C-alpha positions in Angstrom: -12.0 -14.5 0.5 -9.1 -13.5 2.9 -6.4 -14.6 3.1 -5.8 -14.5 -0.6 -2.8 -15.5 -2.8 -2.5 -14.0 -6.3 0.0 -15.4 -8.8 1.5 -12.7 -11.0 3.5 -14.3 -13.9 4.9 -11.0 -15.2 5.1 -7.4 -14.0 2.7 -6.5 -16.8 0.1 -8.5 -14.8 0.3 -6.3 -11.7 -2.5 -4.0 -12.9 -4.9 -7.0 -13.2 -3.8 -8.2 -9.8 -4.6 -4.7 -8.4 -8.2 -5.3 -9.1 -8.1 -8.3 -6.7 -6.3 -6.2 -4.2 -9.1 -3.5 -4.6 -11.8 -6.2 -4.0 -10.0 -7.4 -0.9 -9.7 -3.9 0.3 -13.4 -3.3 -0.2 -14.3 -6.6 1.5 -12.1 -5.9 4.5 -13.4 -2.4 5.2 -9.8 -1.4 6.2 -8.5 2.0 5.5 -4.8 1.1 6.0 -3.0 -1.1 3.6 0.6 -2.2 4.4 2.7 -3.2 1.4 5.6 -5.5 2.3 8.3 -6.7 -0.1 11.9 -6.3 -1.0 13.3 -3.3 -2.9 12.1 -3.7 -6.6 9.3 -6.2 -5.8 6.7 -3.9 -7.4 5.1 -2.2 -4.4 4.9 1.2 -6.0 3.8 -0.3 -9.4 1.0 -2.2 -7.6 0.0 1.0 -5.7 -0.1 3.0 -8.9 -2.4 0.4 -10.5 -4.6 0.3 -7.4 -4.8 4.1 -7.3 -5.8 4.2 -11.0 -8.5 1.7 -10.3 -9.8 3.9 -7.5 -10.0 6.9 -9.8 -6.9 8.7 -8.9 -6.0 10.9 -11.8 -2.6 12.1 -10.5 0.7 10.6 -11.4 1.4 8.2 -8.6 5.0 7.9 -7.6 6.9 6.7 -4.6 7.1 9.5 -1.9 10.6 8.2 -0.9 11.9 11.7 0.1 8.6 13.4 0.9 7.5 10.4 3.0 3.8 11.0 2.0 2.0 12.0 -1.1 -1.7 12.9 -1.2 -4.0 12.1 -4.1 -7.7 12.3 -4.6 -9.8 9.3 -5.6 -12.7 9.3 -8.0 -15.0 10.4 -5.1 -12.6 13.3 -4.3 -11.6 11.6 -1.1 -7.9 11.8 0.0 -5.7 8.8 -0.6 -2.4 8.9 1.3 0.7 7.1 0.0 3.6 6.6 2.4 7.1 5.3 1.8 8.9 4.9 5.1 12.1 3.4 3.6 14.2 6.5 4.5 12.6 7.2 7.8 15.1 7.4 10.6 12.9 6.6 13.5 9.3 6.1 14.7 9.6 9.5 16.4 10.3 11.1 13.0 7.2 9.5 11.6 5.2 10.8 14.6 6.6 14.3 14.1 5.4 14.3 10.5 1.9 13.3 11.7 1.8 9.7 10.5 -0.5 8.6 13.3 -3.1 11.3 12.4 -3.0 10.1 8.8 -3.2 6.4 9.7 -6.2 7.1 12.1 -8.0 9.5 9.7 -10.3 6.8 8.2 -9.0 7.8 4.7 -7.2 5.3 2.6 -3.5 5.0 3.6 -1.2 2.9 1.3 2.0 2.3 3.2 5.3 1.0 1.8 7.9 -0.2 4.3 5.4 -0.4 7.2 7.8 -2.5 9.4 9.9 0.7 9.8 7.0 2.2 11.8 5.4 -1.0 13.0 4.3 0.4 16.4 2.2 3.1 14.6 0.4 0.6 12.3 -3.2 0.3 13.4 -5.4 -2.8 13.4 -7.3 -3.9 11.6 -5.3 -3.4 8.4 -4.7 -5.2 5.2 -1.3 -6.6 4.6 -0.2 -7.0 1.0 3.1 -8.9 0.7 4.9 -9.2 -2.7 7.3 -12.1 -3.0 9.8 -12.1 -5.8 9.9 -15.4 -7.6 12.0 -14.3 -10.6 12.8 -11.1 -12.6 9.2 -10.9 -13.7 7.1 -13.3 -11.5 5.6 -12.4 -8.2 3.2 -13.9 -5.7 1.0 -11.5 -3.7 -0.3 -12.6 -0.3 -3.2 -10.5 1.1 -4.0 -11.0 4.8 -6.3 -9.2 7.2 -4.3 -8.2 10.3 -6.4 -7.9 13.5 
């Protein structure tokens, strides 16, 4: 199944695409998912839909200033949502315990992973959102080993 490319004609289709991301996540067995894409590509929207599909009842929003939000899935397991856009250095990420989160075995959904590339473990799932137009996206899912 991997690599996988998903066509998303409108942003309203992101929740349906999230089910395919969830299936790829399940198939891969990875606990770390790196979400790549330009600002406004729909990373947080896709993560919100994915979290809902996993049974997260909390309001999922980008942890831009907090750097990490913790949610609980339908099995009461932690789900960590990172946004490293505003991180100043890998050292700052290390000080906030990013490595421990990423190595915890719990699901870690990471926006702007390139900012902390040297901390990103393998294997991991990479989900890249390419903007085609104001509404259309292509999602590429790859297993990184």
